C-alpha positions as CSV (number, residue, x, y, z in Angstrom):
1,M,0.0,0.0,0.0
2,S,1.3,3.5,-0.8
3,E,1.9,6.3,1.5
4,L,-0.9,8.7,2.4
5,S,-0.3,12.5,2.1
6,V,-2.7,14.7,4.1
7,V,-3.2,18.4,4.7
8,A,-5.4,19.7,7.5
9,V,-6.6,23.2,7.7
10,L,-7.7,24.9,10.9
11,V,-8.9,28.5,11.1
12,A,-8.9,30.4,14.4
13,K,-11.6,32.9,15.3
14,N,-10.4,36.5,15.3
15,G,-8.5,37.1,18.6
16,Q,-8.1,33.4,19.3
17,E,-5.0,32.7,17.1
18,D,-2.7,32.2,20.1
19,V,-5.0,29.6,21.6
20,V,-5.1,27.6,18.4
21,R,-1.4,28.0,17.8
22,Q,-0.5,26.7,21.2
23,A,-2.9,23.7,21.0
24,L,-1.4,22.8,17.6
25,L,2.2,23.2,18.6
26,A,1.5,20.7,21.4
27,L,0.7,18.1,18.8
28,V,3.9,18.3,16.8
29,A,6.3,16.3,18.9
30,P,4.0,13.5,20.0
31,T,2.6,13.1,16.5
32,R,6.1,12.7,15.0
33,E,6.7,9.9,17.5
34,E,3.7,7.9,16.4
35,E,4.2,4.7,14.6
36,G,3.3,5.2,11.0
37,C,4.0,9.0,10.9
38,L,6.5,9.7,8.2
39,A,6.3,13.5,8.3
40,Y,4.3,16.1,10.2
41,E,4.8,19.8,9.7
42,L,2.8,22.7,11.1
43,F,2.5,26.1,9.2
44,E,0.6,29.3,9.6
45,S,-0.6,31.1,6.5
46,A,1.5,34.2,5.6
47,V,-1.5,35.8,3.9
48,A,-4.2,34.7,6.3
49,P,-2.9,34.8,9.9
50,G,-4.8,32.4,12.1
51,T,-5.1,29.9,9.3
52,F,-3.0,26.8,10.3
53,V,-2.1,24.0,7.9
54,T,-0.4,20.7,8.7
55,Q,1.4,18.7,5.9
56,E,1.5,15.1,6.9
57,R,2.7,11.8,5.5
58,W,1.5,8.5,6.9
59,R,2.3,4.9,6.0
60,H,-1.3,4.2,5.3
61,Q,-4.9,5.2,6.2
62,G,-5.0,3.1,9.4
63,D,-2.1,5.1,10.8
64,L,-4.0,8.4,10.2
65,D,-7.1,6.9,11.7
66,A,-5.2,5.9,14.8
67,H,-3.6,9.3,15.0
68,L,-7.0,11.0,15.0
69,Q,-8.0,8.9,18.1
70,T,-4.8,9.7,20.2
71,E,-5.0,11.4,23.5
72,H,-2.9,14.3,22.2
73,V,-5.1,15.0,19.2
74,Q,-8.3,14.9,21.4
75,K,-6.6,17.2,24.0
76,A,-5.6,19.7,21.3
77,L,-9.0,19.7,19.7
78,G,-10.6,20.2,23.1
79,A,-8.2,23.1,23.9
80,A,-8.8,24.7,20.5
81,G,-12.4,23.8,20.0
82,D,-14.2,27.0,21.0
83,A,-11.4,29.1,19.4
84,L,-11.9,27.6,15.9
85,A,-14.0,29.5,13.4
86,T,-15.0,26.2,11.6
87,A,-14.5,22.5,12.0
88,P,-11.0,21.3,11.0
89,G,-10.7,20.3,7.3
90,V,-8.7,17.1,6.9
91,H,-7.8,16.4,3.3
92,P,-6.2,13.1,2.2
93,L,-4.5,13.8,-1.1
94,V,-4.2,11.7,-4.3
95,P,-1.6,12.5,-7.0
96,V,-2.8,14.1,-10.1
97,T,-1.2,12.5,-13.1
């Protein structure tokens, strides 16, 4: 089975950028330690501050599914929940050839 590339987009409410930023920063180290995580990077948009994007690579869908159930993901989503403008958008990607 081929690797799975994913981007996730999370948008903070105005004035709540620091809350979301801190919650997402807390995810980086434990996520990188997860079995099946090949890469995990966190970015903030330069043109839309408060819009956060993760670029992720997983061995397969099962690893992503397990990641979404981890305690650190649930804790981060709980911490950022009321500070998010919309539900997180998780986008598994397929190559365009």
